[in-house]
PALO-951355 format. One record per residue (C-alpha): residue in one letter; x, y, z. Coordinates in steps of 0.001 Angstrom, whole numbers, plus 500000, padded with zeros to 6 digits. Example, Ala and Ser with C-alpha at 12.3 -4.5 7.8 and 13.67 -1.06 7.14 Angstrom:
% residues 2
[node A, [512300, 495500, 507800]] [node S, [513670, 498940, 507140]] 
***
This chain:
% residues 671
[node M, [789879, 388738, 515837]] [node K, [789361, 392061, 513716]] [node R, [785667, 391101, 513244]] [node I, [784991, 390338, 516750]] [node L, [786512, 393612, 517970]] [node T, [784483, 395421, 515375]] [node F, [781238, 393689, 516611]] [node C, [782220, 394609, 520228]] [node A, [782467, 398392, 519430]] [node V, [779143, 398251, 517410]] [node A, [777504, 396410, 520329]] [node V, [778634, 398966, 522829]] [node Q, [777388, 401771, 520767]] [node V, [773956, 400250, 520777]] [node L, [774122, 399694, 524520]] [node L, [774999, 403114, 525218]] [node A, [772118, 404326, 522889]] [node L, [769779, 402387, 524153]] [node G, [735139, 397680, 555842]] [node Q, [732369, 400011, 556706]] [node T, [731330, 399547, 560659]] [node Q, [727837, 398470, 561235]] [node P, [725923, 400140, 564011]] [node D, [725581, 397830, 567151]] [node T, [721860, 397532, 568181]] [node T, [720074, 395831, 571021]] [node S, [716817, 393923, 570688]] [node R, [714858, 397097, 571056]] [node R, [717035, 398512, 568170]] [node D, [718774, 401185, 570163]] [node M, [721992, 402307, 568435]] [node K, [724962, 402248, 570725]] [node T, [727456, 403529, 568161]] [node V, [727216, 405544, 565100]] [node V, [730437, 406031, 562818]] [node V, [730081, 408648, 560208]] [node T, [732665, 408246, 557523]] [node G, [733576, 410354, 554530]] [node K, [735901, 410124, 551721]] [node A, [737949, 413091, 550577]] [node A, [740487, 413417, 547744]] [node T, [743824, 414204, 549236]] [node T, [747452, 413619, 548480]] [node A, [749203, 410284, 549201]] [node V, [752443, 411920, 549302]] [node S, [753711, 413280, 552566]] [node M, [757061, 415194, 553560]] [node H, [758613, 415001, 556887]] [node H, [760153, 418279, 558213]] [node D, [763725, 416803, 557360]] [node G, [762907, 416443, 553696]] [node E, [761933, 412804, 553774]] [node M, [759181, 411977, 551379]] [node R, [756803, 409019, 551808]] [node W, [754579, 407856, 549149]] [node D, [751606, 405786, 549980]] [node S, [751143, 402708, 547414]] [node R, [747649, 403936, 546585]] [node V, [749003, 407040, 544682]] [node F, [750838, 404670, 542120]] [node H, [747386, 403786, 540909]] [node D, [746407, 407264, 539922]] [node L, [749654, 408529, 538266]] [node P, [750622, 407901, 534576]] [node K, [751788, 404342, 533877]] [node V, [754775, 403774, 531733]] [node L, [753783, 401491, 529099]] [node G, [751024, 400024, 531463]] [node N, [753330, 399873, 534407]] [node A, [753067, 401900, 537705]] [node D, [756651, 402601, 538465]] [node P, [757737, 403943, 541886]] [node V, [761205, 404932, 540786]] [node R, [759831, 406824, 537686]] [node Y, [757606, 408813, 540075]] [node A, [760577, 409609, 542396]] [node Q, [762298, 411227, 539449]] [node M, [759551, 413794, 539298]] [node T, [760623, 415254, 542686]] [node P, [763051, 418390, 542512]] [node G, [766696, 417881, 543029]] [node I, [766701, 414251, 541418]] [node Q, [768085, 414133, 537841]] [node T, [768190, 411166, 535214]] [node N, [770815, 411121, 532479]] [node S, [767930, 410049, 529881]] [node D, [765111, 407924, 529360]] [node M, [767593, 404881, 529263]] [node D, [769363, 405753, 532442]] [node A, [769107, 402973, 534953]] [node G, [769788, 404939, 538209]] [node L, [768677, 407999, 540365]] [node H, [771126, 410928, 540617]] [node I, [769941, 412610, 543913]] [node Q, [771303, 416241, 544404]] [node G, [774132, 415754, 541942]] [node S, [775148, 412348, 543218]] [node D, [776361, 409499, 541019]] [node Q, [773979, 406580, 540878]] [node T, [776535, 404340, 542678]] [node H, [776198, 406853, 545836]] [node N, [772427, 406123, 546329]] [node M, [770880, 403068, 547992]] [node F, [767899, 401047, 546644]] [node S, [766374, 398772, 549249]] [node I, [763272, 396624, 550017]] [node H, [762588, 396921, 553744]] [node E, [766186, 398460, 554122]] [node V, [767700, 395430, 552527]] [node P, [770081, 396644, 549634]] [node I, [769180, 396008, 546062]] [node Y, [772317, 396594, 543811]] [node N, [770474, 396975, 540478]] [node A, [767082, 398241, 540326]] [node A, [766306, 398504, 536567]] [node H, [764621, 396612, 533973]] [node M, [764586, 397364, 530270]] [node L, [767761, 399586, 530430]] [node G, [766058, 401728, 533096]] [node I, [762545, 402362, 531573]] [node F, [761154, 400185, 534339]] [node S, [762375, 399389, 537926]] [node V, [762351, 396088, 539609]] [node F, [759755, 397015, 542219]] [node N, [756220, 395793, 541531]] [node A, [754397, 398584, 543035]] [node S, [751328, 396470, 544267]] [node H, [753573, 394402, 546509]] [node Y, [754484, 397281, 548753]] [node T, [752769, 399503, 551221]] [node A, [754776, 402572, 550548]] [node M, [758096, 404110, 549120]] [node T, [760184, 406532, 551094]] [node L, [762732, 408748, 549579]] [node K, [765625, 410561, 551353]] [node K, [767789, 412918, 549375]] [node H, [770772, 412691, 551754]] [node A, [771914, 410942, 555081]] [node Q, [770711, 412685, 558128]] [node L, [770735, 410144, 560739]] [node A, [773654, 407944, 561948]] [node K, [771446, 404869, 560978]] [node D, [771355, 405874, 557332]] [node P, [773358, 403667, 555073]] [node A, [777201, 404238, 554253]] [node R, [776277, 405948, 551083]] [node L, [777322, 409606, 549928]] [node G, [773926, 410226, 548278]] [node G, [770269, 409376, 549047]] [node M, [768134, 406284, 549565]] [node L, [764972, 405002, 548150]] [node N, [763288, 402263, 550376]] [node M, [760231, 400166, 549303]] [node E, [758395, 399351, 552558]] [node L, [756524, 396009, 553241]] [node S, [753374, 395509, 555451]] [node E, [754295, 394593, 558937]] [node T, [750671, 393505, 559773]] [node T, [748756, 390348, 558867]] [node T, [745568, 390181, 556884]] [node D, [742396, 388176, 557869]] [node S, [740859, 388036, 554393]] [node V, [741772, 387318, 550634]] [node S, [742589, 390293, 548513]] [node G, [744514, 391197, 545463]] [node E, [744964, 393186, 542249]] [node V, [745903, 392356, 538791]] [node A, [747009, 394512, 535708]] [node V, [747093, 393166, 532189]] [node G, [748712, 395175, 529504]] [node F, [750353, 394842, 526009]] [node I, [754044, 394696, 527296]] [node S, [753611, 392976, 530676]] [node S, [751265, 391787, 533135]] [node Q, [751546, 391753, 537043]] [node G, [749322, 390571, 539891]] [node T, [749481, 390548, 543775]] [node L, [747529, 388037, 545972]] [node R, [747225, 388527, 549786]] [node L, [745853, 385623, 551751]] [node P, [745659, 384428, 555356]] [node T, [747595, 381387, 556224]] [node G, [746320, 380911, 559865]] [node K, [744970, 383102, 562811]] [node R, [748090, 385000, 563101]] [node S, [749771, 384808, 559811]] [node S, [749328, 385903, 556146]] [node L, [751204, 385477, 552769]] [node T, [751510, 388079, 549987]] [node L, [752536, 386875, 546658]] [node S, [753305, 389061, 543534]] [node G, [754627, 388359, 540095]] [node R, [755325, 390103, 536682]] [node T, [756371, 389045, 533488]] [node S, [756939, 390611, 530044]] [node Y, [756120, 389898, 526483]] [node L, [757690, 392866, 524859]] [node N, [758767, 391003, 521604]] [node L, [755020, 390202, 520616]] [node L, [753930, 393713, 519817]] [node Y, [756886, 395999, 519937]] [node G, [759424, 394071, 518257]] [node R, [760490, 397173, 515940]] [node W, [761722, 398843, 519008]] [node L, [764418, 396177, 519455]] [node S, [765909, 396469, 515701]] [node E, [768858, 398700, 515184]] [node D, [770118, 398691, 511613]] [node D, [771267, 395129, 510953]] [node M, [770803, 394231, 514507]] [node Q, [767686, 392180, 515892]] [node M, [767200, 392189, 519660]] [node K, [764754, 390106, 521848]] [node Y, [764241, 391148, 525277]] [node S, [762198, 389833, 528361]] [node F, [762258, 390248, 532092]] [node F, [760392, 388996, 535195]] [node D, [759901, 389806, 538840]] [node A, [758640, 387503, 541761]] [node N, [757976, 388538, 545378]] [node A, [756900, 386510, 548469]] [node T, [756402, 387925, 551928]] [node W, [755191, 385861, 554888]] [node T, [754088, 387741, 558044]] [node W, [753567, 386071, 561375]] [node Q, [752378, 387914, 564496]] [node P, [752628, 385534, 567386]] [node S, [751537, 388198, 569836]] [node S, [750459, 391846, 569550]] [node R, [753945, 392956, 570421]] [node H, [755961, 390691, 568020]] [node S, [755983, 390243, 564161]] [node V, [758182, 388182, 561938]] [node L, [758444, 388871, 558145]] [node A, [760251, 386398, 555765]] [node D, [760815, 388197, 552404]] [node F, [761976, 386958, 549101]] [node Y, [762596, 388771, 545818]] [node A, [763969, 387530, 542506]] [node G, [764211, 389183, 539151]] [node N, [765898, 388690, 535806]] [node D, [766460, 390398, 532404]] [node R, [767455, 388423, 529298]] [node M, [768653, 390071, 526058]] [node H, [769608, 388389, 522761]] [node M, [771055, 390525, 519895]] [node D, [771876, 389043, 516544]] [node E, [774130, 391116, 514229]] [node N, [773452, 390007, 510564]] [node E, [776440, 391603, 508776]] [node Y, [778930, 390031, 510871]] [node M, [777166, 386940, 511787]] [node A, [777690, 387562, 515517]] [node R, [775425, 387105, 518554]] [node M, [775175, 388680, 521901]] [node R, [773645, 387165, 524821]] [node L, [773104, 389152, 528145]] [node R, [771537, 388183, 531558]] [node W, [771522, 390183, 534720]] [node G, [769365, 389993, 537940]] [node N, [768743, 390222, 541467]] [node T, [767881, 387713, 544287]] [node M, [767157, 388681, 547847]] [node A, [766006, 386941, 550933]] [node A, [765492, 388168, 554341]] [node V, [764064, 387701, 557718]] [node H, [763023, 390473, 559928]] [node V, [761954, 390200, 563636]] [node L, [760259, 393341, 565192]] [node S, [759415, 393663, 568905]] [node D, [757573, 396277, 570961]] [node L, [758626, 395779, 574559]] [node G, [756845, 398474, 576560]] [node G, [758319, 401748, 575085]] [node R, [761412, 399821, 573395]] [node Q, [761221, 398889, 569800]] [node L, [763687, 396234, 568635]] [node R, [764380, 395401, 565065]] [node N, [766619, 392491, 563878]] [node S, [767288, 391312, 560230]] [node V, [769358, 388680, 558726]] [node Y, [769442, 388779, 554814]] [node F, [771289, 387817, 551675]] [node T, [771149, 389765, 548431]] [node S, [772855, 389170, 545166]] [node Y, [773354, 390912, 541866]] [node R, [774907, 389033, 538733]] [node N, [775863, 390098, 535416]] [node R, [776611, 387720, 532332]] [node L, [777560, 388990, 528978]] [node Q, [778668, 386710, 525967]] [node L, [779731, 387827, 522474]] [node S, [780168, 385183, 519889]] [node Q, [781225, 385087, 516274]] [node A, [781926, 381800, 514148]] [node E, [783980, 379798, 516769]] [node A, [785108, 382823, 518832]] [node V, [783457, 383484, 522127]] [node F, [784144, 386218, 524679]] [node R, [782493, 386396, 528172]] [node L, [782413, 389232, 530773]] [node P, [780838, 387940, 534074]] [node S, [780632, 390110, 537198]] [node D, [778556, 389684, 540564]] [node I, [778218, 391009, 543998]] [node N, [776844, 388857, 546996]] [node D, [776147, 390049, 550521]] [node L, [775339, 388275, 553678]] [node G, [774252, 390806, 556275]] [node Y, [772707, 391469, 559803]] [node K, [771079, 394606, 561061]] [node G, [769888, 395298, 564575]] [node S, [768557, 398318, 566260]] [node I, [766805, 399509, 569358]] [node S, [764809, 402738, 570137]] [node C, [763647, 404025, 573338]] [node G, [762231, 407425, 573469]] [node Q, [764608, 410026, 572362]] [node F, [767534, 407452, 571975]] [node S, [768239, 404915, 569184]] [node A, [771241, 402829, 568497]] [node G, [772113, 399844, 566261]] [node A, [774826, 397556, 564874]] [node E, [775364, 396258, 561217]] [node A, [777639, 393543, 559931]] [node T, [778071, 392645, 556197]] [node W, [780286, 390074, 554426]] [node H, [780693, 390953, 550668]] [node N, [781712, 388775, 547978]] [node L, [782520, 390521, 544724]] [node L, [783732, 389641, 541330]] [node P, [784519, 392658, 539234]] [node Q, [784594, 392196, 535322]] [node D, [786458, 389028, 534586]] [node P, [787093, 388832, 530825]] [node V, [787370, 385361, 529251]] [node A, [788025, 384605, 525530]] [node E, [787694, 381050, 524061]] [node G, [787623, 379523, 520548]] [node I, [789742, 379873, 517545]] [node Y, [790925, 383321, 518690]] [node N, [791652, 381944, 522114]] [node T, [793631, 384428, 524045]] [node Q, [794854, 383844, 527589]] [node L, [793446, 387148, 529291]] [node S, [794424, 388255, 532822]] [node R, [791583, 386881, 535132]] [node Q, [790438, 389192, 537772]] [node P, [790510, 388047, 541318]] [node R, [787261, 387609, 543520]] [node Y, [787170, 390036, 546468]] [node H, [786129, 388937, 549960]] [node T, [785488, 392064, 552159]] [node Q, [783818, 392816, 555506]] [node E, [781842, 395922, 556661]] [node Y, [780918, 396615, 560224]] [node A, [779191, 399637, 561819]] [node L, [777817, 400965, 565094]] [node H, [775511, 403918, 565151]] [node A, [773450, 406015, 567678]] [node D, [771042, 408930, 567242]] [node Y, [769552, 411184, 569761]] [node H, [766653, 413560, 569484]] [node K, [765813, 416457, 571903]] [node T, [762968, 418957, 571777]] [node A, [763746, 422412, 573343]] [node F, [761392, 425366, 573835]] [node G, [758504, 423364, 572423]] [node M, [759376, 424008, 568763]] [node L, [763147, 423219, 568242]] [node D, [764070, 419657, 567461]] [node I, [767750, 418800, 567741]] [node A, [769064, 415572, 566152]] [node A, [772632, 414357, 566817]] [node G, [774197, 410985, 565612]] [node L, [777365, 409324, 565204]] [node R, [778084, 406328, 562912]] [node G, [781289, 404396, 563317]] [node N, [782494, 402281, 560367]] [node A, [785053, 399489, 559975]] [node Y, [785870, 397937, 556554]] [node V, [788238, 395250, 555944]] [node D, [789243, 395180, 552356]] [node F, [790379, 392319, 550090]] [node Q, [794052, 392905, 551230]] [node D, [792946, 392436, 554984]] [node K, [793498, 396045, 555599]] [node C, [791079, 397705, 558041]] [node H, [789764, 401140, 557326]] [node L, [788145, 403073, 560254]] [node S, [785899, 406239, 560093]] [node A, [783517, 408214, 562102]] [node D, [780589, 409873, 560406]] [node P, [778743, 412527, 562762]] [node S, [775381, 414177, 561775]] [node L, [773558, 417114, 563381]] [node G, [770344, 418659, 562556]] [node F, [768219, 421389, 563889]] [node S, [764414, 421796, 563095]] [node L, [762319, 424473, 563995]] [node T, [758577, 424027, 563604]] [node R, [755695, 426383, 564019]] [node S, [751996, 426260, 563117]] [node K, [752307, 427071, 559460]] [node W, [755925, 426671, 558748]] [node N, [759106, 424606, 559572]] [node A, [762654, 424804, 558496]] [node T, [765478, 422285, 558999]] [node L, [769319, 422705, 558831]] [node S, [771508, 419567, 558879]] [node Y, [775019, 418678, 558363]] [node A, [776399, 415089, 557816]] [node V, [779617, 413322, 556894]] [node R, [779479, 409870, 555158]] [node H, [782066, 407353, 553981]] [node Q, [781474, 404765, 551138]] [node Y, [783424, 401548, 550553]] [node L, [781737, 399985, 547603]] [node F, [781024, 401500, 544163]] [node Q, [779836, 400736, 540636]] [node T, [781626, 401862, 537637]] [node G, [781793, 400796, 533981]] [node T, [781589, 401864, 530380]] [node S, [778163, 403485, 530772]] [node S, [775093, 403802, 533227]] [node L, [772415, 401669, 531686]] [node G, [772465, 398848, 534339]] [node M, [773957, 396563, 531777]] [node P, [776716, 393984, 532092]] [node T, [779204, 396660, 531020]] [node E, [778899, 398048, 534560]] [node F, [780161, 396272, 537762]] [node W, [780597, 396593, 541512]] [node T, [784103, 396676, 543128]] [node S, [785629, 397615, 546365]] [node I, [788136, 399923, 547878]] [node G, [791577, 398426, 548330]] [node G, [795249, 398867, 547152]] [node D, [795406, 402556, 545687]] [node I, [791628, 402907, 545932]] [node R, [790743, 404725, 549061]] [node P, [787410, 405043, 550620]] [node Q, [785157, 407894, 549210]] [node W, [783797, 410386, 551543]] [node G, [781618, 413434, 551286]] [node H, [780084, 416175, 553697]] [node G, [778189, 419073, 553618]] [node P, [775140, 421108, 554822]] [node S, [771730, 421277, 553556]] [node L, [768768, 423601, 554412]] [node L, [765040, 422953, 553890]] [node A, [762011, 425260, 554608]] [node N, [758102, 424402, 554228]] [node V, [755366, 427040, 554437]] [node Y, [751600, 425896, 554340]] [node V, [749092, 428249, 552843]] [node A, [745517, 428416, 551770]] [node S, [744387, 426865, 555195]] [node G, [747083, 424157, 554846]] [node R, [745911, 422866, 551404]] [node V, [749165, 424111, 549667]] [node R, [752834, 423578, 550740]] [node L, [755600, 425807, 549478]] [node S, [758988, 424123, 549827]] [node A, [762712, 425485, 549233]] [node E, [765686, 423515, 549626]] [node A, [769518, 424216, 549091]] [node Y, [772635, 421842, 549510]] [node Y, [776240, 421723, 549212]] [node R, [778395, 418636, 549188]] [node R, [781953, 418133, 548960]] [node L, [783277, 414666, 547517]] [node T, [786727, 413166, 547984]] [node H, [788391, 410059, 546381]] [node Q, [785923, 409978, 543407]] [node I, [786512, 407144, 540937]] [node E, [786056, 407369, 537071]] [node Y, [786574, 404351, 534767]] [node D, [788960, 405059, 532041]] [node G, [788547, 401722, 530106]] [node D, [786400, 400424, 527338]] [node I, [785349, 397013, 526039]] [node M, [788387, 396797, 523766]] [node K, [790792, 396887, 526595]] [node F, [789179, 393784, 528010]] [node L, [790694, 391940, 525101]] [node N, [794193, 392852, 526173]] [node T, [796347, 390079, 527912]] [node D, [797728, 392679, 530219]] [node Y, [794333, 393996, 531447]] [node R, [794297, 395263, 535095]] [node L, [791071, 396703, 536569]] [node E, [792955, 398965, 538879]] [node E, [795028, 400563, 535997]] [node N, [791672, 401909, 534438]] [node L, [790348, 403614, 537516]] [node L, [791162, 407208, 537903]] [node R, [790929, 409190, 541198]] [node G, [789541, 412484, 541698]] [node K, [787215, 414847, 543788]] [node G, [784107, 416693, 543145]] [node E, [781384, 418925, 544444]] [node N, [777490, 419020, 544316]] [node Y, [775547, 422194, 544858]] [node G, [772073, 423662, 544072]] [node F, [768533, 424600, 545128]] [node S, [764962, 423850, 544524]] [node V, [761631, 425238, 544932]] [node M, [758184, 423550, 544845]] [node A, [754573, 424353, 545257]] [node H, [752436, 421278, 546337]] [node K, [748677, 421161, 546454]] [node L, [747776, 418680, 549066]] [node S, [744128, 418152, 549002]] [node G, [741133, 418602, 546679]] [node K, [739975, 416961, 543439]] [node V, [743199, 418210, 541884]] [node T, [746379, 417453, 543725]] [node G, [750081, 417581, 542452]] [node W, [753028, 419940, 542308]] [node V, [755182, 421977, 540175]] [node S, [758948, 422473, 540953]] [node Y, [762043, 423914, 539697]] [node A, [765640, 422934, 540498]] [node Y, [768977, 424135, 539653]] [node G, [771943, 421898, 540326]] [node R, [775545, 421395, 539491]] [node A, [777736, 418217, 539709]] [node R, [781415, 419079, 539102]] [node R, [784264, 416697, 539007]] [node H, [788078, 417108, 538945]] [node F, [790665, 414689, 537879]] [node S, [794303, 415217, 537224]] [node E, [794991, 412010, 535279]] [node G, [793849, 409977, 532167]] [node T, [791660, 410973, 529399]] [node V, [789295, 413037, 531613]] [node A, [792067, 415279, 533232]] [node G, [790624, 418505, 534156]] [node T, [787375, 419937, 535752]] [node F, [784175, 418906, 533983]] [node P, [780533, 418449, 534701]] [node A, [779466, 414839, 535798]] [node N, [777622, 412729, 533021]] [node H, [774350, 413153, 534610]] [node E, [774315, 416968, 535272]] [node R, [771303, 418767, 534093]] [node P, [771776, 422386, 535570]] [node H, [768094, 423415, 535103]] [node E, [765047, 421033, 535522]] [node I, [761160, 421699, 535744]] [node N, [758770, 419085, 536878]] [node A, [754892, 419272, 536980]] [node L, [752563, 416492, 538148]] [node A, [748874, 416730, 538638]] [node T, [746024, 414186, 539242]] [node W, [742368, 415102, 538792]] [node H, [739761, 413170, 540460]] [node Q, [736904, 414082, 538080]] [node S, [734431, 411802, 539398]] [node Q, [734112, 408363, 541058]] [node R, [734541, 406786, 537861]] [node W, [737236, 409008, 536082]] [node T, [740691, 410023, 537186]] [node F, [743071, 411996, 534854]] [node S, [746756, 412533, 535548]] [node G, [749690, 413984, 533719]] [node V, [753305, 414659, 534381]] [node F, [755898, 417035, 532456]] [node T, [759582, 417425, 532480]] [node Y, [761900, 419974, 531097]] [node A, [765657, 419680, 531708]] [node S, [768938, 420921, 530259]] [node G, [770795, 418497, 527995]] [node T, [773311, 416174, 529689]] [node P, [777057, 416455, 528880]] [node F, [778910, 414433, 526389]] [node T, [782480, 414150, 525028]] [node A, [782333, 414933, 521098]] [node P, [784972, 413571, 518735]] [node E, [787095, 416336, 517045]] [node H, [788488, 414069, 514145]] [node F, [787811, 410555, 512603]] [node Y, [790460, 408447, 510900]] [node V, [790103, 405115, 508720]] [node M, [792916, 402858, 509285]] [node N, [793019, 399176, 507884]] [node G, [789203, 399492, 507356]] [node M, [788678, 400432, 511030]] [node L, [787154, 403903, 512006]] [node L, [789144, 405538, 514731]] [node A, [788073, 408690, 516639]] [node E, [790081, 411352, 518291]] [node Y, [788039, 412986, 521081]] [node G, [787948, 416521, 522375]] [node E, [787639, 417771, 525873]] [node H, [785818, 415624, 528257]] [node N, [782116, 416453, 528771]] [node A, [782695, 419754, 526935]] [node H, [779354, 419635, 524965]] [node R, [775591, 419063, 525853]] [node L, [772837, 417132, 524250]] [node R, [769731, 419039, 523094]] [node P, [767385, 420177, 526071]] [node Y, [765153, 417326, 527278]] [node Y, [761245, 417386, 527620]] [node R, [758447, 414915, 527941]] [node L, [754747, 415011, 528521]] [node D, [753046, 411807, 529811]] [node L, [749094, 411539, 530195]] [node S, [746792, 408885, 531792]] [node A, [743270, 408237, 532444]] [node N, [741621, 405572, 534758]] [node F, [737851, 404539, 534156]] [node L, [736061, 402396, 536697]] [node F, [733368, 400055, 535757]] [node R, [730189, 400005, 537905]] [node S, [730445, 396976, 540322]] [node R, [729548, 396365, 543833]] [node A, [731717, 393208, 544358]] [node L, [734903, 394322, 542208]] [node E, [736844, 397461, 541497]] [node H, [738170, 397219, 538158]] [node G, [738587, 399358, 535067]] [node L, [740896, 400381, 532262]] [node N, [743775, 402595, 532118]] [node L, [745089, 404496, 529102]] [node S, [748497, 405942, 529211]] [node V, [750378, 407774, 526566]] [node F, [754123, 408149, 527049]] [node N, [755902, 411041, 525404]] [node V, [752732, 412507, 524071]] [node T, [754454, 415168, 521785]] [node G, [756767, 412625, 520470]] [node H, [759829, 414710, 521202]] [node N, [763280, 413129, 520103]] [node N, [765080, 413225, 523381]] [node D, [768688, 412225, 522809]] [node V, [770277, 409337, 524315]] [node T, [773712, 410219, 523115]] [node C, [775511, 411243, 520082]] [node R, [777185, 408308, 518182]] [node L, [778853, 407353, 514967]] [node K, [776622, 405335, 512842]] [node I, [778038, 402855, 510389]] [node Y, [775742, 401548, 507774]] [node H, [776651, 399880, 504415]] [node S, [780143, 401474, 504770]] [node R, [778733, 404949, 505173]] [node Y, [779648, 406834, 508103]] [node K, [777426, 409360, 510030]] [node Y, [777936, 411118, 513372]] [node A, [774791, 412574, 514726]] [node H, [772327, 412729, 517889]] [node Y, [770843, 409389, 518559]] [node S, [767158, 408904, 520116]] [node L, [765091, 406087, 521229]] [node L, [761368, 406148, 522289]] [node K, [761040, 409140, 519804]] [node F, [757251, 408803, 519123]] [node P, [754136, 408757, 521323]] [node L, [753868, 405243, 522889]] [node P, [750108, 404590, 523849]] [node S, [749385, 401414, 526073]] [node I, [746053, 400220, 527603]] [node S, [745725, 397896, 530473]] [node Y, [742966, 396226, 532362]] [node F, [743185, 396412, 536262]] [node A, [741092, 394946, 538952]] [node K, [741208, 395027, 542685]] [node F, [739292, 392385, 544944]] 
***
């Protein structure tokens, strides 16, 4: 048992580290219509006056690719007010919120884990979607029941009448999308992506005496049917999976990990003469599987969350309303031990909960320049003890718009009933989703935000400034570790701490919207403070993802019709960590005594990525090469500080991954 416990500890340390129009002519060749078209370089990123950002999918083609992959979530991280913990963090931290406070979705259907490869890639194959929308906080009653923001990948709601597609082939993964008509009123879009990381980058996946093998895949299918000009039906499917095998030679132990998402949805959209109706039925699932084995001893740690849901809404002029119902089936981490060290562990129950909501929004324009938005969301949540929790979430916003500037002041209240927690934030099977119930009360937050935009240089440059404050109540912190799972009296609720917190900060951004060179530079200051009165984290401390200062710069240069160059740069404060004060060796095992929670910070983070696209000359096909370099300067960005054990020698030091320039080249084609 001692050896498998030691292997568990070492494994956790590694996881924590790791068509042109033709003129119409008569027989006398008289031109009835002449259409003059022109193409100008302009940004494909737009911002609504309330701060919602929309990224057209064509922008992803020009931005630096991460190891050959155009990744929407990575680009969202370049906007001000969004922090990531490190290159290996699986989530977004929007305006100081924990990653569990934010919603990832495909056409507004939740995706509970949006990360591949410990957060380096997202699960979104960019070519399958038409756009990405990003909201930093809830402003409307229809926004989901989350305390933070939301990132939504949009699908096309119209059909195509011709075959088209695109493909990209790189050294780490390849992906492709095919769009084809399936009738006069329907079409099908298919996308796939698979990795073969171990072939060329196997040395990434070795750590001391551990050898890892890793792979992932994504599959998308969307069928669109338009029975009439006023009605559309979308049937959408997504599946993705990650697999990791890790062999530890010294202890003759093995780790097997699998995690992935499955989603299926049907959307019915109708336009009834000024009234728009949307109805969606969906199923979404996320599953974790972890297995540790040594000799004849086996330890498993499964968890999952499964949703069956309905969303319906109607909008008519200035008024919109809707209803939602979701049935949740959750299994928090359920430890199982088998074999020669067979121990009867306490099994965790499966939770069955229900979530209902009614919401209404009203917009009113006054004096021709003031837009007033008011909304109310009513929530009803039935927990696993059949107790019903009721809440009301109001929202109110004022937007003043003039010819060259606009400003928006908003305030919202939000409740949240599901949350993710665990021993890290890497999107691995050491994290899990669970529900309120028993002593765990609904999380809720509220606060104002202010956004102002000014357009200068004849509208070619937008200057933005934003400030926010959010008060958080009934926050959850996981106080356990993987060793506690092996206790026969393990109880999840006994390892969840209750506290409160606050997020506040501001950001400024200059965004060049048009011309051969487009992009932005931004600075953000943000604090995410948490306060707990119990457990090992008692006191007031910064959240794990807090980076007070962050600078982001992004630029794209359309040098010619054949060459496009781009680059992104990030500089940020180091994230907090808890440092040990003393080490002890007892019975051959190393024990640590830790100091104040999150009282120290890792070294400052910075990274420069560059990319170039070259198009070959071809009338029938748009194709070319992309050359990208990740971390051009080879800066050692810390993932964590850890205790390294190697051949009975101990060392405590900063730990980095991806600490050298990583070039990649890929071939792409559009047809």
